C-alpha positions as CSV (number, residue, x, y, z in Angstrom):
1,M,0.0,0.0,0.0
2,A,2.9,2.4,0.6
3,G,4.3,1.7,-2.8
4,Y,7.7,0.3,-3.7
5,L,10.0,1.0,-6.6
6,N,12.5,-1.8,-7.1
7,A,15.7,-0.3,-8.6
8,Q,16.9,-3.8,-9.5
9,V,13.8,-4.6,-11.5
10,L,12.7,-1.4,-13.1
11,S,14.7,0.3,-15.9
12,P,16.3,3.5,-14.8
13,E,13.9,5.5,-17.1
14,T,10.8,3.8,-15.6
15,L,12.1,4.2,-12.0
16,Y,12.8,7.9,-12.5
17,E,9.5,8.6,-14.1
18,Q,7.5,6.7,-11.5
19,A,9.4,8.4,-8.7
20,K,8.9,11.9,-10.2
21,V,5.2,11.2,-10.3
22,M,5.1,10.1,-6.7
23,L,7.1,13.2,-5.6
24,A,4.7,15.5,-7.6
25,E,1.8,13.8,-5.8
26,G,3.4,14.8,-2.4
27,S,4.9,11.4,-1.5
28,T,8.1,11.0,0.4
29,L,10.6,8.6,-1.1
30,V,12.9,6.6,1.2
31,C,16.1,5.4,-0.5
32,F,18.6,3.1,1.2
33,A,21.7,4.3,-0.6
34,E,23.8,1.2,0.5
35,G,21.2,-1.0,-1.2
36,T,21.5,-3.7,1.4
37,R,22.4,-4.2,5.1
38,T,26.0,-4.1,6.0
39,R,27.9,-7.3,6.3
40,T,30.5,-5.9,8.7
41,G,28.6,-3.2,10.7
42,E,30.5,-0.5,8.9
43,L,29.0,2.1,6.6
44,G,29.1,0.7,3.0
45,A,29.5,2.1,-0.4
46,F,26.5,4.2,-1.7
47,H,24.8,3.7,-5.0
48,T,24.0,6.8,-7.1
49,T,20.4,6.0,-8.1
50,G,18.6,8.0,-5.4
51,F,21.0,10.9,-5.8
52,R,20.5,10.9,-9.6
53,L,16.7,11.1,-8.9
54,A,17.1,13.9,-6.4
55,L,19.1,15.9,-9.0
56,Q,16.6,15.3,-11.7
57,A,13.6,16.1,-9.5
58,G,15.2,18.9,-7.5
59,A,14.0,17.1,-4.4
60,A,15.2,17.7,-0.8
61,I,17.4,15.0,0.7
62,V,17.1,14.2,4.5
63,P,20.1,12.0,5.5
64,L,19.2,9.5,8.2
65,C,21.8,7.9,10.4
66,I,20.8,4.5,11.7
67,K,23.0,2.9,14.4
68,G,22.4,-0.5,16.1
69,S,20.3,-2.4,13.5
70,Y,23.3,-4.5,12.5
71,W,23.6,-6.0,16.0
72,I,19.8,-6.7,16.3
73,I,19.5,-8.6,13.1
74,P,22.7,-9.3,11.2
75,P,22.4,-10.4,7.6
76,G,21.7,-14.1,7.3
77,Q,20.1,-14.3,10.7
78,M,16.4,-15.1,11.3
79,L,16.3,-14.4,15.1
80,L,16.2,-10.9,16.5
81,R,18.6,-10.1,19.4
82,P,17.7,-7.5,22.0
83,G,19.2,-4.1,21.4
84,I,18.6,-0.4,20.7
85,I,18.4,1.2,17.3
86,N,19.2,4.9,17.2
87,I,18.0,7.0,14.3
88,R,19.1,10.6,13.8
89,A,17.8,12.8,11.0
90,L,20.3,15.4,9.7
91,P,19.3,18.8,8.3
92,A,17.7,18.6,4.9
93,L,19.7,19.3,1.8
94,H,17.6,21.3,-0.6
95,S,18.4,21.6,-4.3
96,C,20.2,24.9,-3.8
97,D,22.5,23.1,-1.4
98,Y,23.7,20.7,-4.0
99,S,23.3,22.6,-7.3
100,G,26.3,22.1,-9.6
101,L,27.1,18.7,-8.2
102,N,27.0,15.5,-10.3
103,P,25.4,12.4,-8.8
104,Y,28.7,11.0,-7.7
105,Q,29.7,14.2,-5.9
106,L,26.2,14.4,-4.2
107,K,26.5,10.8,-3.1
108,E,29.9,11.4,-1.6
109,K,28.7,14.6,0.1
110,V,25.7,12.8,1.8
111,R,27.9,9.8,2.7
112,S,30.4,12.1,4.3
113,L,27.7,13.8,6.4
114,I,26.3,10.4,7.5
115,A,29.8,9.0,8.3
116,S,30.6,12.1,10.4
117,E,27.4,11.9,12.4
118,L,27.7,8.1,12.9
119,A,31.2,8.7,14.4
120,V,29.6,11.2,16.8
121,M,26.8,8.7,17.6
122,E,29.4,6.1,18.4
123,G,31.2,8.4,20.8
124,G,34.0,9.4,18.5
125,A,34.9,12.8,17.0
126,A,33.4,13.9,13.8
C-alpha cells in the first residue's frame, strides 16, 4: 500500500518517471543508498540511483543515520537479538545546497555527512 519502486527490476527511465510522479503527488521517497544491510557493521558504499533522482527532480534529501540495527538482526540471521536502534535525521539538503554537483559528488557529500554523524553517535569525534 505504501508503494515500492525496485531499482533492481525497473529500468532507470521507468524508475525515475514513477518516482517523479510520486514526488509530484506529495509522496516522500525513502532510499537506502547502500542497497543492502552491512555485512560488517561499517557504513558501506553508496549507489547513485537516489541521488540521480534527487538531482533530476530537485528534491530535498534528508540524510538519516541508523545505528544499532546490525547488532539486532545481522544479515543471514532469522532471530532478533535485544538491542537499541538509534536514528538521527540530519538537516535537509535542498536543491540549492547541491546545485552544480553531479550524482557521484552528491552521493559522496551525503555519505560524508552520515559518516561524520555516525562517528559522533558512536562516541568518536566527527
